C-alpha positions in Angstrom: 28.2 -118.4 -103.3 24.6 -116.8 -105.1 27.4 -115.1 -107.3 29.1 -118.2 -108.5 25.4 -120.2 -109.1 24.0 -116.9 -111.2 27.2 -117.2 -113.6 26.6 -120.5 -114.4 27.1 -121.3 -118.0 23.9 -123.3 -119.1 24.7 -125.5 -122.7 21.7 -127.7 -122.4 19.6 -126.3 -124.7 22.9 -126.4 -127.4 23.5 -129.8 -126.7 19.9 -130.7 -127.4 19.3 -129.0 -130.6 23.5 -130.8 -131.8 21.2 -133.9 -131.5 18.7 -132.5 -133.0 16.4 -133.2 -129.9 12.9 -131.1 -129.3 12.7 -130.0 -125.5 9.7 -132.4 -125.7 11.5 -135.5 -127.1 14.3 -134.5 -124.0 11.6 -133.9 -121.6 9.9 -137.1 -122.1 13.7 -139.0 -122.0 14.6 -137.5 -118.9 11.0 -137.9 -116.8 10.2 -134.4 -116.5 8.1 -131.7 -117.9 8.8 -129.8 -121.2 8.4 -126.6 -118.9 11.2 -128.1 -116.9 13.8 -128.6 -119.8 12.5 -124.4 -121.0 13.4 -123.8 -117.3 16.2 -125.4 -117.2 17.6 -124.0 -121.1 16.5 -120.4 -120.1 18.8 -120.4 -116.9 15.3 -120.2 -114.9 15.9 -123.4 -112.6 18.8 -125.8 -111.0 18.4 -129.0 -111.8 19.2 -131.4 -108.6 22.5 -133.4 -109.0 20.3 -136.7 -110.3 18.7 -134.4 -113.3 22.0 -133.1 -113.9 23.4 -136.4 -114.5 20.3 -138.0 -116.4 20.7 -135.3 -118.5 24.5 -135.5 -119.2 23.9 -139.5 -119.6 20.9 -138.6 -122.2 22.9 -135.9 -124.3 26.1 -138.0 -124.1 28.5 -134.8 -122.8 30.3 -134.6 -119.3 28.7 -132.7 -116.7 31.3 -129.6 -117.5 29.5 -129.8 -121.4 26.0 -128.8 -119.6 27.6 -126.6 -117.1 30.5 -124.8 -116.2 31.8 -121.9 -114.7 33.1 -118.9 -116.6 36.5 -117.3 -116.5 36.1 -115.1 -113.7 34.3 -117.2 -111.3 36.9 -120.1 -111.6 39.4 -117.9 -110.7 37.5 -116.7 -107.5 37.0 -120.8 -107.0 40.8 -121.3 -107.4 41.3 -118.6 -105.4 39.3 -119.9 -102.7 40.3 -123.3 -103.0 44.4 -122.4 -102.4 43.0 -120.5 -99.1 41.4 -123.3 -98.0 44.5 -125.3 -98.3 46.6 -123.0 -96.8 44.8 -123.3 -94.1 44.2 -126.9 -93.4 48.5 -126.8 -93.9 48.6 -123.7 -91.1 46.3 -126.2 -89.1 48.4 -129.3 -89.9 51.6 -128.1 -88.5 50.0 -126.9 -85.2 
């Protein structure tokens, strides 16, 4: 799971700049420090679910527009999901 987290695409800075907001303005609106926004945008900090939802709302974008998995990670997750459901189907057949 650590590999997938490391490969997360982070679009917070792009969405913030697109809306012509400074890091300070976004930080104040989100009730966090500017350093937190810097750390999130730099990929040094994984925000809590609550903060992700707050940023998504403030920037008027979906969570997937802020954070997404690269294609290779999605393929890996799809394979894991397929195996998970196959295992579940086999268990139900018993």
